[in-house]
Phi, psi and omega in degrees: 000132181281132181255142178291124182289169177300138180300125184205132175296328177297318179298312182298315182298315180292320179299312182292328177298315180291316181296323177298320178296319181294333182279344181293146174291159181297137179223111183298335179279341180223060184295158179240128176235152175251134182236139173205163178225152183208139179280152174225118179282137178265122184228122181254153175286147174262342175224146182295136178291150171261108187291152179292142175227166179308119179087359181227132181284152175289141178237140175213154182280137179288342178286146180210171180241128178278130180243027177093188183229143173240150179258134179257122179260107183268124174243114185237131172250087191296332183284343175252353181071037180239152177206160179213144179235126173259137180253123181235160180278336182226175178227060181259184177300326183294313179296321178297314181298318179296325177291321177295323175296318178300317179298314180301321182284341177291339185232068184297334183265359181279147175284321179205147176247120178274124184247121175268127183205169181267185188262028176306144188297340177275347186275064182227152174301331181300333180298331178298324181282344173284333188257333188229160172301154186302324180295317180289319179300317181293323179296319178293316181299324180288339180277338187246150171228123183271137173237109185272135170289154180291159175301134185066023180237034182295343178297344179278351182265114182294344176296333177295326177296322180295319177296324178298319178295316178302315182299323183279327190261329185220352182245009176291145179082191185277134175246116192284326185203175184295321180300316178295319178301313180297319180297316180298313182295315182301315181296317181294314182294318180299317180295316183287323178294330180297333180277336179048050181263111181297156173279127182268083181280121187250348184279117186249175175300321178298319177297318181299316182291335179272312187274332182245034186301335180289345176283344185270111183304325184289345182253359181277126181288000000 
């Protein structure tokens, strides 16, 4: 259940900034992408499953083997209905910076790429300077503009919706290793990208001011 966050002008300002971005028409020179990351634990079976057959239930051992964790870097362009997932071994400043470089290179003809993301401590322009020489870091930084969702406002990031779809459609159950993880994600993303179905985001600034008026300090009695 979603809880109303503490009334804060910072929350409102960040929320309206993101919602305003979502209402803009698509602009190839100034594309908007949503970014988020999520861990996925790799768990292998220790004994082969007995698959279900007509009249017989599937059986599997509750024991399992841990094969580590991988981080999934979700890049979603909701207005075109496209997405991409990078799989990394860690989730440090370096992996974040490399993903931001990847985003910048995805749009060579764009003047700027607006990136919607949360306030994780690695999600800073400074991370670029941890990963790259200053000239390269600055070139990437000039290509990107970050739009942060408010604290406790991750529901505003459409990349979370993409993770929800992945979890339901191809990552449910045990994933034994990285190769299997990559195959599942690649097949799912390829199928969904072929449809190019945009995300129909309907919650606007007008809706926020009407339905979440208690979040606005200036309107609180």
